[in-house]
PARO-736830 format. One record per residue (C-alpha): x, y, z; residue number from 1. Coordinates in Angstrom, 3 decimals. Layout:
N
east:X north:Y up:Z resi:NUM $
...
//
This chain:
57
east:27.661 north:-26.884 up:27.370 resi:1 $
east:26.528 north:-24.335 up:25.059 resi:2 $
east:25.457 north:-24.976 up:21.821 resi:3 $
east:27.236 north:-23.609 up:18.658 resi:4 $
east:25.843 north:-20.375 up:17.033 resi:5 $
east:24.440 north:-20.976 up:13.253 resi:6 $
east:24.719 north:-17.255 up:12.511 resi:7 $
east:23.877 north:-17.809 up:8.880 resi:8 $
east:20.682 north:-19.535 up:9.629 resi:9 $
east:19.554 north:-16.892 up:12.412 resi:10 $
east:20.363 north:-13.828 up:9.629 resi:11 $
east:18.090 north:-15.890 up:6.935 resi:12 $
east:15.623 north:-16.102 up:9.456 resi:13 $
east:15.264 north:-12.753 up:10.468 resi:14 $
east:15.584 north:-11.607 up:6.818 resi:15 $
east:12.327 north:-14.208 up:5.995 resi:16 $
east:10.296 north:-12.441 up:8.981 resi:17 $
east:11.198 north:-9.068 up:7.685 resi:18 $
east:10.241 north:-9.994 up:4.040 resi:19 $
east:7.007 north:-11.504 up:5.645 resi:20 $
east:6.004 north:-8.506 up:7.273 resi:21 $
east:6.873 north:-5.942 up:4.785 resi:22 $
east:4.568 north:-8.246 up:2.230 resi:23 $
east:1.846 north:-8.099 up:4.665 resi:24 $
east:2.163 north:-4.409 up:5.131 resi:25 $
east:2.463 north:-3.729 up:1.247 resi:26 $
east:-0.768 north:-6.130 up:0.967 resi:27 $
east:-2.718 north:-3.809 up:3.290 resi:28 $
east:-1.757 north:-0.600 up:1.544 resi:29 $
east:-2.569 north:-2.191 up:-1.703 resi:30 $
east:-6.137 north:-3.018 up:-0.382 resi:31 $
east:-6.842 north:0.575 up:1.324 resi:32 $
east:-5.600 north:2.030 up:-1.942 resi:33 $
east:-8.262 north:-0.487 up:-3.831 resi:34 $
east:-11.052 north:0.369 up:-1.726 resi:35 $
east:-10.816 north:4.441 up:-2.045 resi:36 $
east:-10.682 north:5.929 up:-5.199 resi:37 $
east:-7.862 north:8.201 up:-6.241 resi:38 $
east:-9.020 north:11.816 up:-6.563 resi:39 $
east:-6.067 north:12.468 up:-9.163 resi:40 $
east:-7.102 north:9.524 up:-11.327 resi:41 $
east:-8.563 north:11.100 up:-14.858 resi:42 $
east:-10.457 north:8.528 up:-15.696 resi:43 $
east:-13.105 north:8.690 up:-13.075 resi:44 $
east:-15.681 north:11.654 up:-13.960 resi:45 $
east:-15.947 north:13.911 up:-11.040 resi:46 $
east:-19.041 north:16.290 up:-10.226 resi:47 $
east:-17.264 north:19.459 up:-10.291 resi:48 $
east:-16.902 north:18.554 up:-14.394 resi:49 $
east:-20.742 north:18.369 up:-14.448 resi:50 $
east:-21.594 north:21.858 up:-12.823 resi:51 $
east:-23.123 north:24.501 up:-14.959 resi:52 $
east:-22.758 north:28.355 up:-13.562 resi:53 $
east:-25.737 north:30.385 up:-14.045 resi:54 $
east:-24.910 north:33.410 up:-16.160 resi:55 $
east:-25.729 north:37.191 up:-15.820 resi:56 $
east:-27.095 north:37.600 up:-19.258 resi:57 $
//
């Protein structure tokens, strides 16, 4: 005898797994961003700002 399908439980389970996977990927991306500084972040001083160029005078 076959079991009766429980569609709502199966759908909820798929959505739960999908949300879990999405949260894991978001956490990995956030960790990767935290490791590398943002090159466009104006709060961090770059070496380009401190360069001095020789003058021909």
